[in-house]
gemmi code that builds the backbone of each chain (N, CA, C; Angstrom):
import gemmi

chains = {
    "A": [
        ("MET", (109.055, 43.288, 84.186), (109.455, 44.570, 84.750), (108.412, 45.063, 85.741)),
        ("ALA", (108.814, 45.978, 86.561), (107.925, 46.453, 87.620), (106.740, 47.227, 87.069)),
        ("ASP", (106.883, 47.802, 85.889), (105.855, 48.742, 85.402), (104.843, 48.114, 84.441)),
        ("VAL", (104.930, 46.786, 84.254), (104.083, 46.144, 83.240), (102.600, 46.411, 83.477)),
        ("ASN", (102.175, 46.284, 84.744), (100.745, 46.381, 85.055), (100.339, 47.758, 85.566)),
        ("ARG", (101.114, 48.768, 85.272), (100.824, 50.100, 85.814), (99.459, 50.598, 85.344)),
        ("GLY", (98.670, 51.106, 86.240), (97.384, 51.674, 85.866), (96.240, 50.683, 85.969)),
        ("ASN", (96.542, 49.392, 86.087), (95.468, 48.406, 86.136), (95.491, 47.608, 87.432)),
        ("ARG", (96.197, 48.140, 88.432), (96.300, 47.407, 89.696), (95.187, 47.841, 90.637)),
        ("PRO", (94.783, 46.963, 91.548), (93.748, 47.378, 92.507), (94.270, 48.506, 93.393)),
        ("LEU", (93.399, 49.452, 93.688), (93.797, 50.587, 94.525), (93.357, 50.342, 95.959)),
        ("SER", (94.117, 50.891, 96.894), (93.693, 50.802, 98.285), (92.476, 51.702, 98.479)),
        ("PRO", (91.621, 51.396, 99.466), (90.402, 52.190, 99.665), (90.725, 53.668, 99.851)),
        ("HIS", (89.947, 54.526, 99.219), (90.201, 55.961, 99.345), (88.918, 56.673, 99.749)),
        ("LEU", (88.905, 57.982, 99.625), (87.824, 58.834, 100.145), (86.418, 58.321, 99.831)),
        ("SER", (86.199, 57.898, 98.576), (84.845, 57.549, 98.150), (84.311, 56.307, 98.853)),
        ("ILE", (85.203, 55.502, 99.445), (84.792, 54.256, 100.102), (84.216, 54.530, 101.487)),
        ("TYR", (84.764, 55.562, 102.154), (84.453, 55.745, 103.573), (83.241, 56.628, 103.800)),
        ("ARG", (82.509, 56.333, 104.874), (81.412, 57.193, 105.308), (82.014, 58.489, 105.852)),
        ("PRO", (81.476, 59.648, 105.439), (82.021, 60.905, 105.969), (81.875, 60.967, 107.487)),
        ("GLN", (82.926, 61.419, 108.150), (82.888, 61.576, 109.603), (83.303, 63.003, 109.943)),
        ("TRP", (82.999, 63.439, 111.157), (83.374, 64.797, 111.578), (84.872, 65.027, 111.409)),
        ("THR", (85.652, 64.011, 111.789), (87.108, 64.181, 111.718), (87.580, 64.320, 110.275)),
        ("SER", (87.051, 63.483, 109.372), (87.526, 63.538, 107.984), (87.009, 64.793, 107.278)),
        ("VAL", (85.745, 65.128, 107.515), (85.169, 66.301, 106.841), (85.868, 67.581, 107.303)),
        ("THR", (86.149, 67.699, 108.611), (86.817, 68.917, 109.087), (88.244, 68.989, 108.557)),
        ("SER", (88.871, 67.843, 108.336), (90.223, 67.836, 107.769), (90.203, 68.323, 106.322)),
        ("ILE", (89.234, 67.803, 105.542), (89.123, 68.216, 104.137), (88.802, 69.710, 104.048)),
        ("LEU", (87.914, 70.169, 104.948), (87.540, 71.591, 104.943), (88.730, 72.495, 105.255)),
        ("THR", (89.671, 71.999, 106.053), (90.871, 72.787, 106.358), (91.611, 73.121, 105.071)),
        ("ARG", (91.752, 72.106, 104.218), (92.451, 72.304, 102.950), (91.661, 73.223, 102.027)),
        ("ILE", (90.350, 72.981, 101.933), (89.519, 73.784, 101.023), (89.514, 75.256, 101.460)),
        ("THR", (89.295, 75.514, 102.759), (89.246, 76.906, 103.218), (90.592, 77.585, 103.004)),
        ("GLY", (91.677, 76.907, 103.350), (93.007, 77.504, 103.246), (93.310, 77.946, 101.830)),
        ("ASN", (92.998, 77.086, 100.870), (93.327, 77.426, 99.487), (92.332, 78.399, 98.878)),
        ("ALA", (91.062, 78.306, 99.309), (90.051, 79.227, 98.778), (90.315, 80.659, 99.230)),
        ("LEU", (91.037, 80.814, 100.353), (91.332, 82.157, 100.854), (92.211, 82.949, 99.894)),
        ("LEU", (92.776, 82.267, 98.887), (93.577, 82.974, 97.882), (92.768, 84.093, 97.219)),
        ("LEU", (91.498, 83.802, 96.915), (90.677, 84.782, 96.193), (90.538, 86.089, 96.991)),
        ("ALA", (90.132, 85.972, 98.252), (89.981, 87.179, 99.075), (91.333, 87.866, 99.268)),
        ("SER", (92.406, 87.081, 99.425), (93.732, 87.664, 99.635), (94.159, 88.502, 98.441)),
        ("ILE", (93.918, 87.960, 97.238), (94.265, 88.706, 96.024), (93.422, 89.986, 95.932)),
        ("LEU", (92.134, 89.877, 96.252), (91.258, 91.054, 96.224), (91.760, 92.129, 97.187)),
        ("ILE", (92.188, 91.701, 98.377), (92.634, 92.665, 99.391), (93.951, 93.323, 98.970)),
        ("VAL", (94.877, 92.530, 98.409), (96.137, 93.112, 97.915), (95.839, 94.118, 96.803)),
        ("TRP", (94.896, 93.757, 95.933), (94.511, 94.664, 94.839), (93.908, 95.951, 95.402)),
        ("TRP", (93.113, 95.843, 96.464), (92.516, 97.018, 97.121), (93.609, 97.944, 97.669)),
        ("PHE", (94.635, 97.331, 98.303), (95.761, 98.134, 98.819), (96.521, 98.801, 97.665)),
        ("LEU", (96.751, 98.044, 96.599), (97.474, 98.589, 95.448), (96.711, 99.783, 94.866)),
        ("ALA", (95.384, 99.603, 94.717), (94.563, 100.682, 94.175), (94.606, 101.907, 95.087)),
        ("ALA", (94.553, 101.674, 96.393), (94.595, 102.793, 97.346), (95.923, 103.530, 97.263)),
        ("SER", (97.011, 102.779, 96.969), (98.326, 103.424, 96.900), (98.466, 104.260, 95.625)),
        ("TYR", (97.624, 103.989, 94.611), (97.678, 104.761, 93.369), (97.022, 106.133, 93.507)),
        ("GLY", (95.902, 106.167, 94.266), (95.182, 107.435, 94.383), (93.687, 107.214, 94.423)),
        ("PRO", (92.920, 108.332, 94.586), (91.477, 108.229, 94.825), (90.684, 107.551, 93.704)),
        ("GLU", (91.081, 107.774, 92.440), (90.260, 107.243, 91.346), (90.301, 105.724, 91.286)),
        ("TYR", (91.519, 105.188, 91.279), (91.681, 103.734, 91.235), (91.109, 103.116, 92.503)),
        ("PHE", (91.270, 103.828, 93.634), (90.724, 103.324, 94.894), (89.220, 103.140, 94.796)),
        ("GLU", (88.530, 104.118, 94.182), (87.059, 104.023, 94.053), (86.658, 102.750, 93.315)),
        ("THR", (87.421, 102.424, 92.256), (87.112, 101.212, 91.481), (87.226, 99.963, 92.350)),
        ("ALA", (88.391, 99.801, 92.995), (88.611, 98.600, 93.807), (87.653, 98.564, 94.989)),
        ("ASN", (87.433, 99.722, 95.607), (86.545, 99.782, 96.770), (85.115, 99.419, 96.369)),
        ("ALA", (84.714, 99.838, 95.149), (83.370, 99.499, 94.678), (83.219, 97.991, 94.507)),
        ("VAL", (84.284, 97.336, 94.011), (84.218, 95.876, 93.823), (84.149, 95.174, 95.180)),
        ("LEU", (85.007, 95.607, 96.130), (85.043, 94.930, 97.426), (83.786, 95.167, 98.261)),
        ("THR", (83.111, 96.284, 98.027), (81.909, 96.554, 98.811), (80.633, 96.253, 98.018)),
        ("SER", (80.774, 95.674, 96.820), (79.602, 95.255, 96.045), (79.032, 93.968, 96.643)),
        ("TRP", (77.909, 93.484, 96.093), (77.335, 92.226, 96.608), (78.325, 91.080, 96.405)),
        ("PHE", (79.072, 91.131, 95.282), (80.062, 90.078, 95.020), (81.179, 90.137, 96.056)),
        ("GLY", (81.674, 91.356, 96.327), (82.722, 91.532, 97.328), (82.253, 91.122, 98.711)),
        ("ASP", (81.029, 91.515, 99.043), (80.463, 91.130, 100.341), (80.405, 89.615, 100.484)),
        ("LEU", (79.944, 88.971, 99.410), (79.802, 87.508, 99.427), (81.162, 86.834, 99.641)),
        ("VAL", (82.163, 87.276, 98.849), (83.500, 86.686, 98.949), (84.101, 86.968, 100.331)),
        ("LEU", (84.005, 88.221, 100.784), (84.649, 88.586, 102.052), (83.949, 87.958, 103.252)),
        ("PHE", (82.608, 87.861, 103.205), (81.914, 87.220, 104.327), (82.204, 85.720, 104.343)),
        ("GLY", (82.191, 85.092, 103.169), (82.565, 83.681, 103.081), (83.993, 83.456, 103.569)),
        ("SER", (84.870, 84.376, 103.195), (86.273, 84.257, 103.587), (86.466, 84.535, 105.070)),
        ("LEU", (85.587, 85.342, 105.645), (85.654, 85.591, 107.087), (85.427, 84.275, 107.832)),
        ("TRP", (84.399, 83.519, 107.405), (84.184, 82.207, 108.019), (85.376, 81.299, 107.717)),
        ("ALA", (85.828, 81.292, 106.452), (86.919, 80.404, 106.040), (88.184, 80.667, 106.854)),
        ("VAL", (88.473, 81.935, 107.107), (89.723, 82.254, 107.805), (89.610, 81.894, 109.289)),
        ("TRP", (88.439, 82.097, 109.903), (88.256, 81.663, 111.300), (88.324, 80.131, 111.382)),
        ("TYR", (87.676, 79.481, 110.425), (87.690, 78.020, 110.410), (89.122, 77.502, 110.278)),
        ("HIS", (89.852, 78.055, 109.298), (91.215, 77.610, 109.029), (92.133, 77.902, 110.218)),
        ("LEU", (91.877, 79.027, 110.890), (92.690, 79.389, 112.060), (92.469, 78.368, 113.186)),
        ("LEU", (91.194, 78.062, 113.477), (90.913, 77.090, 114.544), (91.434, 75.699, 114.173)),
        ("ALA", (91.264, 75.334, 112.899), (91.774, 74.036, 112.449), (93.299, 74.002, 112.546)),
        ("GLY", (93.940, 75.143, 112.303), (95.397, 75.225, 112.426), (95.840, 75.074, 113.868)),
        ("LEU", (95.086, 75.682, 114.789), (95.403, 75.515, 116.214), (95.253, 74.045, 116.608)),
        ("ARG", (94.223, 73.392, 116.026), (94.028, 71.965, 116.289), (95.245, 71.172, 115.808)),
        ("HIS", (95.780, 71.553, 114.627), (96.980, 70.880, 114.116), (98.171, 71.079, 115.053)),
        ("LEU", (98.319, 72.310, 115.565), (99.438, 72.584, 116.478), (99.291, 71.733, 117.748)),
        ("TYR", (98.039, 71.576, 118.211), (97.774, 70.737, 119.389), (98.139, 69.286, 119.079)),
        ("TRP", (97.734, 68.798, 117.900), (98.103, 67.433, 117.503), (99.618, 67.292, 117.390)),
        ("ASP", (100.270, 68.340, 116.853), (101.731, 68.277, 116.685), (102.445, 68.130, 118.018)),
        ("SER", (101.775, 68.590, 119.101), (102.400, 68.450, 120.416), (102.185, 67.045, 120.971)),
        ("GLY", (101.508, 66.178, 120.181), (101.345, 64.786, 120.593), (100.086, 64.511, 121.383)),
        ("HIS", (99.153, 65.451, 121.404), (97.916, 65.279, 122.177), (96.693, 65.246, 121.270)),
        ("GLY", (95.583, 64.735, 121.815), (94.282, 64.865, 121.159), (93.982, 63.828, 120.099)),
        ("PHE", (94.672, 62.692, 120.113), (94.430, 61.688, 119.079), (93.373, 60.659, 119.471)),
        ("GLU", (92.924, 60.650, 120.753), (91.868, 59.722, 121.133), (90.621, 60.072, 120.327)),
        ("LEU", (89.854, 59.033, 119.919), (88.725, 59.266, 119.018), (87.733, 60.284, 119.568)),
        ("ASP", (87.386, 60.130, 120.870), (86.378, 61.047, 121.415), (86.911, 62.474, 121.477)),
        ("VAL", (88.208, 62.620, 121.788), (88.801, 63.964, 121.832), (88.855, 64.557, 120.416)),
        ("ALA", (89.246, 63.734, 119.445), (89.345, 64.205, 118.059), (87.977, 64.668, 117.562)),
        ("GLU", (86.920, 63.927, 117.923), (85.570, 64.324, 117.500), (85.153, 65.632, 118.156)),
        ("LYS", (85.474, 65.771, 119.440), (85.123, 67.013, 120.151), (85.854, 68.206, 119.533)),
        ("LEU", (87.123, 67.981, 119.168), (87.878, 69.059, 118.519), (87.211, 69.451, 117.210)),
        ("ALA", (86.686, 68.453, 116.478), (86.009, 68.741, 115.204), (84.755, 69.578, 115.447)),
        ("TYR", (83.948, 69.204, 116.455), (82.767, 70.013, 116.792), (83.207, 71.433, 117.145)),
        ("GLY", (84.295, 71.527, 117.925), (84.785, 72.832, 118.375), (85.208, 73.714, 117.216)),
        ("VAL", (85.876, 73.103, 116.238), (86.351, 73.880, 115.086), (85.170, 74.414, 114.279)),
        ("VAL", (84.177, 73.562, 114.024), (83.004, 73.989, 113.239), (82.177, 75.003, 114.033)),
        ("GLY", (81.834, 74.667, 115.271), (81.022, 75.561, 116.101), (81.735, 76.873, 116.383)),
        ("GLY", (83.012, 76.771, 116.729), (83.794, 77.962, 117.044), (83.895, 78.903, 115.860)),
        ("SER", (84.071, 78.342, 114.666), (84.213, 79.202, 113.489), (82.901, 79.938, 113.204)),
        ("LEU", (81.757, 79.246, 113.408), (80.463, 79.901, 113.176), (80.235, 81.017, 114.192)),
        ("VAL", (80.537, 80.730, 115.464), (80.356, 81.735, 116.523), (81.244, 82.956, 116.261)),
        ("LEU", (82.527, 82.701, 115.942), (83.464, 83.802, 115.707), (83.047, 84.636, 114.491)),
        ("THR", (82.536, 83.963, 113.451), (82.105, 84.686, 112.251), (80.947, 85.631, 112.582)),
        ("ILE", (79.964, 85.115, 113.326), (78.805, 85.942, 113.684), (79.239, 87.093, 114.595)),
        ("LEU", (80.085, 86.783, 115.590), (80.567, 87.834, 116.495), (81.318, 88.919, 115.721)),
        ("THR", (82.197, 88.495, 114.801), (82.962, 89.470, 114.017), (82.041, 90.341, 113.183)),
        ("ALA", (81.052, 89.705, 112.557), (80.111, 90.458, 111.725), (79.328, 91.461, 112.562)),
        ("LEU", (79.024, 91.097, 113.808), (78.289, 92.000, 114.687), (79.159, 93.178, 115.130)),
        ("VAL", (80.450, 92.879, 115.427), (81.351, 93.922, 115.927), (81.708, 94.905, 114.814)),
        ("LEU", (81.971, 94.382, 113.616), (82.450, 95.241, 112.525), (81.311, 95.961, 111.808)),
    ],
    "B": [
        ("MET", (122.035, 57.585, 120.405), (120.625, 57.674, 120.041), (119.857, 58.434, 121.107)),
        ("ALA", (120.149, 58.116, 122.353), (119.397, 58.721, 123.458), (119.585, 60.231, 123.493)),
        ("TYR", (120.695, 60.707, 122.953), (120.961, 62.143, 123.009), (120.449, 62.899, 121.783)),
        ("MET", (119.905, 62.167, 120.803), (119.417, 62.824, 119.581), (118.019, 63.395, 119.810)),
        ("THR", (117.797, 64.586, 119.269), (116.448, 65.156, 119.380), (115.540, 64.525, 118.324)),
        ("ASP", (114.215, 64.638, 118.538), (113.249, 64.093, 117.577), (113.463, 64.711, 116.201)),
        ("ARG", (113.736, 66.029, 116.204), (113.899, 66.702, 114.922), (115.111, 66.159, 114.174)),
        ("LYS", (116.217, 65.952, 114.917), (117.450, 65.466, 114.287), (117.210, 64.095, 113.647)),
        ("ARG", (116.401, 63.258, 114.297), (116.146, 61.924, 113.747), (115.246, 62.000, 112.516)),
        ("ALA", (114.415, 63.045, 112.428), (113.465, 63.137, 111.310), (114.064, 63.833, 110.096)),
        ("GLU", (115.073, 64.681, 110.325), (115.629, 65.478, 109.223), (116.230, 64.597, 108.129)),
        ("GLY", (115.971, 64.975, 106.877), (116.562, 64.261, 105.754), (115.858, 62.977, 105.394)),
        ("MET", (114.726, 62.663, 106.072), (113.991, 61.451, 105.764), (112.971, 61.739, 104.659)),
        ("GLY", (112.369, 60.667, 104.124), (111.348, 60.814, 103.094), (111.960, 61.043, 101.730)),
        ("SER", (111.133, 60.931, 100.685), (111.680, 60.967, 99.332), (112.202, 62.346, 98.959)),
        ("ALA", (111.628, 63.418, 99.539), (112.054, 64.764, 99.151), (113.173, 65.295, 100.048)),
        ("LYS", (113.419, 64.647, 101.194), (114.469, 65.016, 102.153), (114.266, 66.383, 102.801)),
        ("SER", (113.133, 67.009, 102.531), (112.954, 68.352, 103.081), (111.614, 68.503, 103.802)),
        ("GLY", (110.961, 67.374, 104.110), (109.647, 67.433, 104.752), (109.696, 68.087, 106.121)),
        ("THR", (110.805, 67.880, 106.848), (110.898, 68.460, 108.197), (110.890, 69.981, 108.131)),
        ("GLU", (111.676, 70.527, 107.199), (111.734, 71.979, 107.056), (110.380, 72.524, 106.623)),
        ("HIS", (109.713, 71.808, 105.702), (108.401, 72.230, 105.225), (107.419, 72.290, 106.396)),
        ("HIS", (107.400, 71.221, 107.181), (106.477, 71.158, 108.326), (106.802, 72.255, 109.337)),
        ("TRP", (108.086, 72.469, 109.614), (108.491, 73.497, 110.577), (108.066, 74.874, 110.099)),
        ("HIS", (108.229, 75.117, 108.789), (107.806, 76.413, 108.242), (106.307, 76.617, 108.421)),
        ("MET", (105.525, 75.565, 108.171), (104.068, 75.689, 108.328), (103.707, 75.956, 109.787)),
        ("MET", (104.429, 75.299, 110.715), (104.152, 75.508, 112.138), (104.449, 76.950, 112.541)),
        ("VAL", (105.633, 77.447, 112.154), (106.029, 78.804, 112.546), (105.072, 79.832, 111.952)),
        ("SER", (104.780, 79.687, 110.643), (103.916, 80.682, 110.013), (102.489, 80.585, 110.552)),
        ("SER", (102.034, 79.381, 110.930), (100.674, 79.280, 111.465), (100.569, 79.926, 112.843)),
        ("VAL", (101.624, 79.805, 113.651), (101.611, 80.479, 114.959), (101.573, 81.996, 114.755)),
        ("ALA", (102.401, 82.483, 113.817), (102.418, 83.916, 113.533), (101.050, 84.390, 113.048)),
        ("LEU", (100.431, 83.590, 112.158), (99.141, 83.994, 111.593), (98.013, 83.893, 112.612)),
        ("ALA", (98.144, 82.982, 113.567), (97.120, 82.872, 114.619), (97.021, 84.186, 115.400)),
        ("ILE", (98.134, 84.922, 115.447), (98.134, 86.238, 116.112), (97.769, 87.338, 115.109)),
        ("LEU", (98.381, 87.279, 113.921), (98.202, 88.363, 112.948), (96.797, 88.434, 112.365)),
        ("VAL", (96.222, 87.278, 112.030), (94.936, 87.281, 111.312), (93.812, 87.934, 112.123)),
        ("PRO", (93.634, 87.602, 113.419), (92.595, 88.323, 114.170), (92.858, 89.828, 114.218)),
        ("LEU", (94.129, 90.225, 114.379), (94.453, 91.651, 114.391), (94.091, 92.289, 113.049)),
        ("PHE", (94.388, 91.576, 111.957), (94.093, 92.109, 110.623), (92.585, 92.195, 110.390)),
        ("ILE", (91.839, 91.158, 110.816), (90.381, 91.164, 110.617), (89.779, 92.420, 111.234)),
        ("PHE", (90.233, 92.755, 112.448), (89.589, 93.864, 113.146), (90.148, 95.233, 112.750)),
        ("THR", (91.397, 95.291, 112.238), (91.891, 96.585, 111.759), (91.400, 96.855, 110.335)),
        ("PHE", (91.604, 95.875, 109.440), (91.167, 96.031, 108.044), (89.638, 96.109, 107.969)),
        ("GLY", (88.953, 95.255, 108.751), (87.488, 95.231, 108.729), (86.885, 96.556, 109.161)),
        ("ARG", (87.584, 97.256, 110.048), (87.061, 98.533, 110.552), (87.088, 99.622, 109.492)),
        ("ILE", (88.078, 99.572, 108.605), (88.279, 100.679, 107.669), (87.705, 100.378, 106.279)),
        ("LEU", (87.450, 99.100, 105.994), (86.902, 98.744, 104.679), (85.528, 99.391, 104.507)),
        ("GLY", (85.376, 100.104, 103.402), (84.109, 100.799, 103.141), (84.190, 102.283, 103.449)),
        ("ALA", (85.285, 102.716, 104.117), (85.448, 104.140, 104.429), (85.933, 104.885, 103.189)),
        ("PRO", (85.735, 106.208, 103.141), (86.225, 106.985, 101.999), (87.760, 107.022, 101.922)),
        ("TYR", (88.252, 107.414, 100.751), (89.687, 107.362, 100.439), (90.549, 108.077, 101.480)),
        ("GLU", (90.170, 109.312, 101.844), (91.007, 110.100, 102.761), (91.163, 109.395, 104.111)),
        ("GLU", (90.063, 108.802, 104.593), (90.123, 108.093, 105.877), (91.014, 106.859, 105.791)),
        ("VAL", (90.919, 106.142, 104.646), (91.748, 104.945, 104.459), (93.225, 105.334, 104.478)),
        ("VAL", (93.588, 106.394, 103.764), (94.985, 106.832, 103.717), (95.465, 107.244, 105.105)),
        ("ALA", (94.628, 107.993, 105.834), (95.014, 108.426, 107.180), (95.168, 107.221, 108.114)),
        ("TYR", (94.259, 106.255, 107.959), (94.261, 105.068, 108.829), (95.553, 104.268, 108.662)),
        ("PHE", (95.950, 104.039, 107.401), (97.166, 103.254, 107.166), (98.425, 104.103, 107.247)),
        ("GLY", (98.263, 105.390, 107.529), (99.410, 106.218, 107.866), (99.835, 105.987, 109.309)),
        ("ARG", (98.960, 105.373, 110.095), (99.299, 105.036, 111.483), (100.086, 103.732, 111.514)),
        ("PRO", (101.077, 103.636, 112.421), (101.962, 102.462, 112.416), (101.235, 101.126, 112.619)),
        ("PHE", (100.350, 101.041, 113.613), (99.806, 99.733, 113.968), (99.008, 99.074, 112.839)),
        ("PRO", (98.008, 99.750, 112.251), (97.266, 99.099, 111.166), (98.164, 98.758, 109.975)),
        ("ALA", (99.139, 99.643, 109.681), (100.006, 99.409, 108.521), (100.927, 98.219, 108.759)),
        ("ILE", (101.514, 98.138, 109.948), (102.437, 97.030, 110.234), (101.673, 95.704, 110.279)),
        ("VAL", (100.490, 95.697, 110.906), (99.677, 94.477, 110.948), (99.328, 94.027, 109.529)),
        ("ALA", (98.896, 94.975, 108.682), (98.525, 94.635, 107.306), (99.724, 94.098, 106.535)),
        ("ALA", (100.875, 94.766, 106.657), (102.066, 94.352, 105.912), (102.510, 92.950, 106.334)),
        ("LEU", (102.578, 92.710, 107.644), (103.012, 91.396, 108.126), (102.010, 90.308, 107.732)),
        ("THR", (100.710, 90.637, 107.823), (99.695, 89.628, 107.489), (99.790, 89.230, 106.021)),
        ("VAL", (99.929, 90.219, 105.133), (100.012, 89.913, 103.698), (101.247, 89.047, 103.416)),
        ("VAL", (102.410, 89.433, 103.953), (103.640, 88.705, 103.647), (103.603, 87.288, 104.229)),
        ("VAL", (103.272, 87.162, 105.517), (103.293, 85.826, 106.147), (102.202, 84.938, 105.549)),
        ("SER", (101.011, 85.512, 105.243), (99.931, 84.723, 104.637), (100.376, 84.104, 103.321)),
        ("PHE", (101.028, 84.910, 102.479), (101.393, 84.377, 101.168), (102.559, 83.392, 101.248)),
        ("LEU", (103.445, 83.539, 102.228), (104.487, 82.528, 102.409), (103.863, 81.220, 102.907)),
        ("HIS", (102.868, 81.329, 103.801), (102.143, 80.168, 104.311), (101.363, 79.508, 103.168)),
        ("PHE", (100.732, 80.345, 102.330), (99.974, 79.829, 101.182), (100.897, 79.103, 100.202)),
        ("LYS", (102.065, 79.678, 99.957), (103.036, 79.093, 99.016), (103.343, 77.639, 99.379)),
        ("ASN", (103.591, 77.379, 100.649), (103.911, 76.010, 101.062), (102.664, 75.145, 101.196)),
        ("GLY", (101.520, 75.762, 101.551), (100.287, 74.985, 101.699), (99.766, 74.508, 100.358)),
        ("VAL", (99.745, 75.405, 99.387), (99.203, 75.045, 98.074), (100.124, 74.039, 97.384)),
        ("GLN", (101.405, 74.056, 97.741), (102.348, 73.075, 97.176), (101.902, 71.655, 97.510)),
        ("VAL", (101.459, 71.437, 98.763), (101.008, 70.106, 99.179), (99.722, 69.724, 98.453)),
        ("LEU", (98.831, 70.706, 98.284), (97.589, 70.465, 97.538), (97.907, 69.989, 96.126)),
        ("ILE", (98.823, 70.706, 95.448), (99.178, 70.361, 94.069), (99.841, 68.983, 94.027)),
        ("GLU", (100.750, 68.736, 94.966), (101.462, 67.452, 94.979), (100.507, 66.269, 95.163)),
        ("ASP", (99.393, 66.498, 95.857), (98.452, 65.404, 96.097), (97.596, 65.068, 94.882)),
        ("TYR", (97.295, 66.072, 94.045), (96.313, 65.831, 92.987), (96.851, 65.968, 91.567)),
        ("VAL", (98.002, 66.604, 91.378), (98.493, 66.839, 90.017), (99.828, 66.112, 89.852)),
        ("HIS", (100.039, 65.542, 88.673), (101.251, 64.746, 88.466), (101.993, 65.197, 87.208)),
        ("GLY", (103.252, 64.783, 87.111), (104.039, 65.049, 85.906), (104.458, 66.501, 85.771)),
        ("THR", (104.579, 66.928, 84.517), (105.066, 68.275, 84.246), (104.116, 69.338, 84.793)),
        ("MET", (102.789, 69.059, 84.678), (101.807, 70.039, 85.150), (101.998, 70.344, 86.633)),
        ("ARG", (102.438, 69.329, 87.395), (102.686, 69.553, 88.825), (103.773, 70.617, 89.009)),
        ("LYS", (104.873, 70.462, 88.264), (105.972, 71.438, 88.379), (105.519, 72.818, 87.942)),
        ("VAL", (104.794, 72.847, 86.807), (104.328, 74.133, 86.274), (103.472, 74.854, 87.307)),
        ("LEU", (102.525, 74.126, 87.901), (101.613, 74.742, 88.867), (102.341, 75.199, 90.128)),
        ("ILE", (103.264, 74.353, 90.632), (103.986, 74.730, 91.854), (104.819, 75.983, 91.601)),
        ("ILE", (105.512, 76.018, 90.458), (106.322, 77.196, 90.133), (105.425, 78.427, 89.984)),
        ("ALA", (104.283, 78.252, 89.302), (103.359, 79.374, 89.107), (102.856, 79.897, 90.447)),
        ("MET", (102.529, 78.988, 91.370), (101.996, 79.403, 92.668), (103.078, 80.067, 93.529)),
        ("ILE", (104.329, 79.584, 93.411), (105.425, 80.231, 94.145), (105.610, 81.658, 93.625)),
        ("CYS", (105.595, 81.800, 92.289), (105.751, 83.141, 91.699), (104.603, 84.044, 92.109)),
        ("LEU", (103.369, 83.514, 92.045), (102.199, 84.295, 92.439), (102.301, 84.742, 93.894)),
        ("SER", (102.749, 83.830, 94.763), (102.832, 84.138, 96.190), (103.815, 85.271, 96.458)),
        ("TYR", (105.009, 85.168, 95.863), (106.001, 86.235, 96.079), (105.540, 87.539, 95.444)),
        ("ALA", (104.890, 87.434, 94.262), (104.412, 88.645, 93.589), (103.350, 89.342, 94.436)),
        ("ALA", (102.414, 88.564, 94.973), (101.343, 89.155, 95.790), (101.910, 89.740, 97.081)),
        ("ALA", (102.848, 89.028, 97.705), (103.451, 89.532, 98.949), (104.206, 90.824, 98.675)),
        ("GLY", (104.986, 90.843, 97.582), (105.757, 92.036, 97.245), (104.861, 93.204, 96.885)),
        ("THR", (103.817, 92.932, 96.094), (102.880, 93.987, 95.695), (102.172, 94.572, 96.916)),
        ("GLY", (101.683, 93.683, 97.789), (100.982, 94.140, 98.989), (101.886, 94.988, 99.867)),
        ("LEU", (103.129, 94.529, 100.036), (104.085, 95.251, 100.875), (104.366, 96.642, 100.307)),
        ("PHE", (104.585, 96.698, 98.983), (104.853, 97.978, 98.329), (103.665, 98.926, 98.486)),
        ("ALA", (102.447, 98.377, 98.225), (101.251, 99.222, 98.273), (101.019, 99.776, 99.669)),
        ("ILE", (101.182, 98.920, 100.687), (100.949, 99.375, 102.059), (102.003, 100.400, 102.459)),
        ("ALA", (103.257, 100.173, 102.046), (104.322, 101.121, 102.360), (104.053, 102.467, 101.703)),
        ("ARG", (103.634, 102.438, 100.446), (103.362, 103.672, 99.720), (102.187, 104.426, 100.341)),
        ("LEU", (101.221, 103.635, 100.817), (100.044, 104.216, 101.474), (100.448, 104.845, 102.813)),
        ("ALA", (101.393, 104.181, 103.498), (101.739, 104.596, 104.852), (102.649, 105.819, 104.879)),
        ("PHE", (103.512, 105.969, 103.838), (104.510, 107.051, 103.888), (104.036, 108.317, 103.182)),
    ],
}
model = gemmi.Model(1)
for chain_id, residues in chains.items():
    chain = gemmi.Chain(chain_id)
    for i, (resn, *xyz) in enumerate(residues, 1):
        res = gemmi.Residue()
        res.name, res.seqid = resn, gemmi.SeqId(i, " ")
        for name, pos in zip(("N", "CA", "C"), xyz):
            atom = gemmi.Atom()
            atom.name, atom.element = name, gemmi.Element(name[0])
            atom.pos, atom.b_iso = gemmi.Position(*pos), 0.0
            res.add_atom(atom)
        chain.add_residue(res)
    model.add_chain(chain)
structure = gemmi.Structure()
structure.add_model(model)
structure.setup_entities()
């Protein structure tokens, strides 16, 4: 039967085999940032909910979001959201059938990382 | 064949038969979020940390309230489909279904809660 040797067959090379490259690392980071943004999103929805209840509940949520923990999560998420946004634009560019040459793909990876850092610092300065 | 669009040729392919719709949804929501997220960062970021009365007055204005409402709803719909792919890649069997269903419920719950809260704040 087809399933006799299930679980004991050789696997094709996967992540652990390959040397990390700008293209692969920026791709993995896209997934990590996108999903990690859930935490800040839930915090922000909770902040809105608390504000809609009234001043007392608002003070509680506002204290959490402006605490060192809130600052850490929101500042980290600020970078994550800029990173994910630029990486998403890169995906849209790829979806149009462009940018698959190795040198272009690497430049896009530098752009996504560098751009996200620049945008994060600029945003922090403006706000 | 020559008259078929790329999308028409791709529709219904793959084991789930719905990959084209999934991809299209991610594309549409990502374009929307590319506009909404910067607007939200600078509207929400400006008011975060302000006292209660200022926050209520701020979201009583149409622009910050509409940006916040759209960002919360579109973000969670985008998250719902994005996290589904994450789960499908790493979790198998019944736990995969449980997690996907839980994340879909969480996404709609968060979107609905955010929308209600912003509306209540705005009116």
